[in-house]
C-alpha positions in Angstrom: 66.4 -8.8 67.6 67.2 -5.2 66.9 64.9 -2.2 66.5 64.5 -1.2 62.9 67.0 1.5 62.1 69.3 0.3 64.9 72.9 1.5 64.5 75.9 -0.8 64.0 77.1 -2.1 67.3 73.6 -2.1 68.9 73.1 -5.0 71.3 70.3 -7.4 70.1 67.5 -8.2 72.5 66.7 -11.9 72.9 63.4 -13.5 73.7 62.7 -17.0 75.0 61.3 -19.3 72.3 61.4 -22.6 74.1 58.2 -24.8 74.1 56.8 -28.2 74.5 53.4 -27.6 72.7 51.8 -25.1 70.4 49.9 -23.6 73.3 53.2 -22.4 74.7 53.7 -20.1 71.7 52.3 -16.8 70.5 52.9 -14.8 67.3 54.4 -11.3 67.6 54.9 -8.7 64.8 58.3 -7.0 64.6 58.3 -4.0 62.2 61.5 -4.6 60.2 60.9 -2.1 57.4 58.5 0.5 56.1 55.9 -1.8 54.5 56.3 -5.2 56.2 56.6 -6.9 59.5 58.3 -10.2 60.5 56.0 -12.6 62.4 58.0 -14.3 65.1 57.1 -17.1 67.4 57.7 -16.4 71.1 57.1 -18.3 74.3 53.7 -16.9 75.6 55.3 -15.6 78.8 57.6 -13.3 76.7 54.8 -11.4 74.9 54.6 -8.5 77.4 58.4 -8.0 77.3 58.2 -8.1 73.5 55.4 -5.6 73.4 57.5 -3.3 75.6 60.5 -3.8 73.3 58.4 -2.9 70.2 57.1 0.2 72.0 60.7 1.5 72.5 61.3 0.8 68.8 58.5 3.0 67.8 56.0 0.4 66.4 54.8 0.6 62.9 56.6 3.3 61.0 54.8 6.0 59.1 55.1 5.0 55.4 53.7 5.6 52.0 52.3 2.1 51.7 49.7 -0.2 53.2 52.1 -2.0 55.7 50.1 -5.2 55.2 52.9 -7.7 54.3 53.9 -10.2 57.0 56.8 -12.6 56.6 56.8 -15.7 58.7 59.8 -17.7 59.9 58.9 -20.6 57.6 59.1 -18.4 54.5 55.5 -17.5 53.9 54.6 -14.0 52.9 51.1 -13.1 54.0 48.9 -10.1 53.1 46.3 -8.9 55.5 43.7 -10.1 56.5 45.6 -13.4 56.4 47.3 -14.1 59.7 50.3 -16.1 60.9 50.1 -18.6 63.7 52.6 -19.9 66.2 53.7 -23.6 66.4 56.1 -25.5 68.6 58.5 -27.2 66.3 61.4 -29.3 67.8 61.1 -27.4 71.1 61.1 -23.9 69.5 58.3 -21.5 68.9 58.1 -20.5 65.2 55.7 -18.5 63.2 54.0 -20.1 60.2 51.8 -19.0 57.4 50.8 -22.6 56.6 47.0 -23.1 56.9 45.6 -25.4 59.5 45.0 -29.0 58.2 
């Protein structure tokens, strides 16, 4: 993962996404543009490291839009107040916009 606006040749930061159950996972928002964020699934123990990474990236950019679009790893595009959730799928934490059954 790179900070938005990272220059070519920047080294990506990697976070652990391994899991055995949904409870092992948490959703994190990575601001990847002016008006949207990518919801990503992370191992719960990685959340603090991710938050520190996002802080160094500057967090949500100042934009001329609502910034309320969230894209999940399974292809859903959500608009606030809808929220993504994290699931453990085949041993990997993923974000989803799919509603609970």
